[in-house]
C-alpha positions in Angstrom: 0.0 0.0 0.0 1.4 3.3 -1.1 2.1 6.1 1.4 -0.4 9.0 1.4 0.7 12.2 -0.3 1.7 14.9 2.2 -0.7 17.8 2.5 0.9 20.9 0.9 1.9 23.6 3.4 -0.4 26.7 3.3 1.7 29.9 3.2 1.2 32.0 6.2 -0.5 35.3 5.7 0.8 38.5 7.3 -1.4 39.7 10.2 -4.2 42.0 9.1 -4.1 45.5 10.4 -7.1 47.7 10.1 -6.2 51.2 8.9 -8.2 54.3 9.6 -9.5 54.1 6.1 -10.8 50.5 6.6 -12.5 51.5 9.9 -14.2 54.5 8.3 -15.3 52.4 5.4 -16.9 49.9 7.7 -18.6 52.7 9.7 -20.1 54.1 6.5 -21.1 50.8 4.9 -24.6 50.6 6.4 -25.3 54.2 5.4 -24.2 53.7 1.9 -25.7 50.3 1.3 -22.3 48.7 0.6 -22.0 45.0 1.7 -18.3 45.0 1.2 -16.2 48.0 1.7 -13.0 46.5 3.2 -10.3 45.7 0.7 -6.9 44.2 1.4 -5.4 47.0 -0.6 -7.9 49.8 -0.8 -7.2 52.6 -3.3 -6.1 56.0 -1.9 -9.4 57.6 -3.1 -11.7 55.1 -1.3 -12.4 57.3 1.7 -13.0 60.4 -0.3 -15.3 58.4 -2.7 -17.4 57.0 0.2 -17.7 60.2 2.0 -18.7 62.1 -1.1 -21.3 59.5 -1.7 -22.6 59.9 1.8 -23.0 63.6 1.3 -25.0 63.1 -1.9 -27.2 60.4 -0.4 -28.2 63.0 2.3 -29.2 65.6 -0.3 -25.9 67.5 -0.6 -24.3 68.5 -3.8 -20.6 68.1 -3.8 -18.2 69.6 -6.3 -14.9 67.9 -5.8 -12.9 70.3 -8.0 -13.5 73.2 -5.7 -14.2 71.2 -2.5 -17.8 72.8 -2.3 -20.6 71.1 -0.4 -24.1 72.6 -0.7 -27.7 71.7 0.4 -30.9 73.5 -0.2 -34.6 73.3 0.4 -36.2 69.9 -0.3 -33.0 67.9 0.4 -33.0 65.3 3.1 -30.5 67.3 5.1 -32.8 70.4 5.0 -34.9 68.9 7.8 -32.0 68.4 10.2 -31.5 70.3 13.5 -27.7 69.8 13.2 -25.1 68.6 10.8 -23.7 65.7 12.8 -24.6 63.0 10.2 -22.1 64.5 7.8 -19.5 65.9 10.3 -16.8 63.4 9.6 -17.5 63.4 5.9 -16.9 67.1 5.7 -13.6 66.7 7.6 -12.3 63.8 5.5 -13.1 65.6 2.3 -11.4 68.8 3.7 -14.4 70.8 2.4 -13.4 74.4 1.8 -16.8 75.9 0.8 -20.2 75.2 2.3 -23.6 76.6 1.2 -26.7 76.0 3.4 -30.1 77.4 2.3 -33.6 76.9 3.6 -32.7 74.7 6.6 -35.7 75.8 8.6 -35.0 73.6 11.6 -31.3 73.9 11.8 -30.2 75.3 15.3 -26.7 73.8 15.6 -23.6 74.4 13.5 -21.1 72.7 15.9 -20.3 70.1 13.2 -18.3 72.9 11.5 -16.2 73.7 14.6 -13.2 71.5 13.7 -13.4 72.0 9.9 -10.0 73.7 9.7 -10.1 73.7 5.9 -13.2 75.9 5.6 -12.6 79.2 3.8 -16.1 80.1 2.4 -19.5 79.8 4.2 -22.9 80.9 3.0 -25.9 80.7 5.2 -29.3 81.7 3.8 -32.8 81.5 5.3 -31.8 79.4 8.3 -34.9 80.6 10.3 -34.1 78.8 13.6 -30.3 79.4 13.8 -29.7 81.3 17.1 -26.0 82.1 17.0 -22.7 81.7 15.2 -20.6 80.5 18.1 -19.6 77.3 16.2 -17.6 79.4 13.8 -15.2 80.6 16.4 -11.6 79.5 15.8 -11.9 78.6 12.1 -8.4 79.6 11.1 -9.0 79.9 7.3 -12.4 81.4 7.1 -12.2 84.3 4.6 -15.7 84.7 3.2 -19.0 84.8 5.2 -22.4 85.5 3.7 -25.5 85.6 5.9 -28.9 86.2 4.4 -32.4 86.2 6.0 -31.5 84.3 9.2 -34.3 85.8 11.2 -33.4 84.3 14.7 -29.8 85.8 14.8 -29.4 88.4 17.5 -26.6 91.0 18.0 -24.6 88.7 20.3 -24.1 86.4 17.3 -21.8 89.0 15.7 -19.3 88.7 18.5 -18.0 85.6 16.7 -17.7 87.5 13.5 -15.7 90.2 15.3 -13.3 87.6 16.4 -12.6 86.3 12.9 -9.7 88.5 11.7 -9.1 86.3 8.6 -12.4 87.5 6.9 -11.9 89.3 3.6 -15.6 89.1 2.4 -18.6 89.8 4.7 -22.2 90.1 3.7 -25.1 90.7 6.1 -28.6 91.0 4.5 -32.1 90.7 5.8 -31.4 89.7 9.4 -33.8 92.0 11.4 -32.4 90.9 14.8 -29.0 92.4 14.0 -29.1 96.0 15.3 -27.0 98.6 13.6 -24.8 99.2 16.7 -24.0 95.5 16.8 -23.1 95.4 13.1 -20.9 98.5 13.5 -19.1 97.1 16.5 -18.4 93.7 14.8 -17.2 95.1 11.5 -15.0 97.9 12.8 -12.0 95.7 13.6 -12.0 93.5 10.5 -9.2 95.3 8.9 -8.5 92.6 6.2 -11.9 93.0 4.6 -11.8 93.8 0.9 -15.5 93.4 0.2 -18.3 94.4 2.6 -22.1 94.3 2.0 -24.6 95.6 4.5 -28.2 95.8 3.5 -31.2 97.3 5.3 -29.6 99.0 8.3 -32.4 101.5 8.6 -30.9 103.3 11.7 -27.4 103.7 10.2 -26.6 107.4 10.3 -22.9 107.6 9.5 -20.0 105.5 8.1 -17.4 106.4 10.8 -17.2 102.7 11.7 -15.5 102.0 8.4 -12.5 104.2 9.2 -10.1 101.4 9.9 -11.1 99.3 6.9 -8.6 100.7 4.5 -8.2 97.5 2.5 -11.8 97.7 1.2 -12.1 97.6 -2.6 -15.9 96.9 -2.8 -18.7 98.3 -0.5 -22.4 97.9 -0.6 -24.5 100.0 1.8 -27.9 99.6 0.3 -31.4 100.5 1.8 -29.9 102.4 4.7 -32.7 105.0 5.0 -31.2 107.2 7.8 -27.9 108.1 6.0 -28.2 111.8 5.7 -26.2 115.1 6.0 -22.6 116.1 5.4 -21.2 113.5 7.8 -23.1 110.5 6.5 -20.3 109.4 4.0 -17.3 110.9 5.9 -16.1 107.5 6.9 -15.9 106.4 3.3 -13.9 109.4 2.1 -10.5 108.1 3.1 -10.9 104.5 1.7 -8.3 105.1 -0.9 -8.5 101.6 -2.4 -12.2 101.6 -2.9 -13.2 100.9 -6.5 -16.8 99.7 -6.3 -19.5 101.4 -4.3 -23.3 101.0 -4.2 -25.6 103.2 -2.0 -28.9 102.1 -3.6 -32.1 103.3 -2.1 -30.5 105.3 0.7 -33.5 107.6 0.3 -32.3 110.3 2.8 -28.8 110.6 1.4 -28.4 114.2 0.2 -24.6 114.9 0.3 -22.3 112.9 -1.9 -19.4 115.4 -1.8 -17.1 113.0 0.2 -17.0 110.7 -2.7 -14.9 113.2 -4.7 -12.0 112.1 -2.5 -12.1 108.5 -3.8 -9.5 108.6 -6.6 -9.8 104.8 -7.4 -13.6 104.7 -7.6 -14.7 103.7 -11.0 -18.0 101.9 -10.4 -20.9 103.6 -8.5 -24.6 103.2 -8.1 -26.9 105.8 -6.4 -30.0 104.2 -7.8 -33.1 105.2 -5.8 -31.3 107.9 -3.8 -34.0 110.4 -4.4 -32.6 113.1 -2.2 -29.4 113.4 -4.2 -29.5 116.4 -6.6 -29.0 115.5 -10.2 -26.5 118.3 -10.8 -24.3 116.9 -7.9 -24.5 113.4 -9.4 -23.5 114.7 -12.9 -20.5 116.5 -11.4 -19.5 113.2 -9.6 -19.9 111.2 -12.8 -17.8 113.6 -14.7 -15.1 113.4 -12.0 -15.1 109.6 -12.3 -15.1 109.6 -16.1 -12.2 112.0 -16.2 -10.1 109.6 -14.2 -11.2 106.3 -15.6 -12.7 107.0 -19.1 -16.0 106.0 -20.5 -18.0 103.0 -19.3 -17.4 99.6 -21.0 -21.2 99.3 -21.8 -24.2 101.6 -22.0 -25.3 102.7 -18.6 -28.7 102.0 -17.1 -31.1 104.8 -16.3 -32.6 104.8 -12.9 -36.2 103.8 -12.4 -37.7 104.4 -9.0 -39.1 101.3 -7.3 -37.0 98.9 -9.4 -35.0 96.1 -7.6 -31.5 96.9 -6.5 -29.1 96.5 -9.4 -26.3 95.4 -7.1 -28.4 92.4 -5.9 -29.3 91.5 -9.5 -25.7 91.4 -10.6 -26.4 94.1 -13.2 -23.8 96.6 -11.9 -20.5 95.8 -13.7 -17.1 97.4 -13.5 -17.0 100.9 -14.9 -20.7 101.7 -14.6 -22.0 104.9 -12.9 -25.7 104.8 -12.1 -27.5 107.9 -10.8 -30.6 108.5 -8.7 
């Protein structure tokens, strides 16, 4: 009887070590509907691919080329009270830009606290958002746009005041933000190059802009109490200012400080019914002498029409009168 053949030796496999990428994949599997997400040699883009998929499944749009995550009304995420379901995804993808619109129940932005990559944040119609404290300490935040967030109160702007990296700031349609709070928050943001403030009905002067010497673009629209020779005094020394809109500042009657703005080449005084046409024509001639004719036919003012600045109609080189 012949001897049995020996059983071939099975080569020993090296011990398996779960990497952070494997663990994250396993955690996301139930959410993404993947039955197998662990691979012996996962590709370097697996984590990014899974987390981008997670964002999309929750109603976010994600543009990888510019690291932009956005979600709007009607998306699954728009019913959330906080952003914790996508917190880790935002961090893994190193999202730089976020747009949130019509999140009517959102009260908590703490998921953004550790998002050190964030440079651009747009918040629109977040009706229940009480404050902006979660934005404190974001080291790279350069652009902040807040529109129609009705629950924000003046205390929320303390965080804005403590964000010295800001270069663009827009505050529009937030009735709980008092003029004095806005003035105090903005005054120390010396790196701002673009500032947009809309509807500050009790704003009487622009002295709070005195330190913002880096400004190149300024919108102060629908500020109905700006009036008298001191109203625009704070703007007069902004030597780098190129673009200015003062639309529907209905009490504005003295535009003489604007003659000191040597770099100003784009201006809209649409709806400023108290400005004398002869004063405007002198100012337009002053601007044209320095910068030449406009690049396109200028628009005539029509009382009651929407703000040109918010419609994106004002372009470089235009001078629009009352």
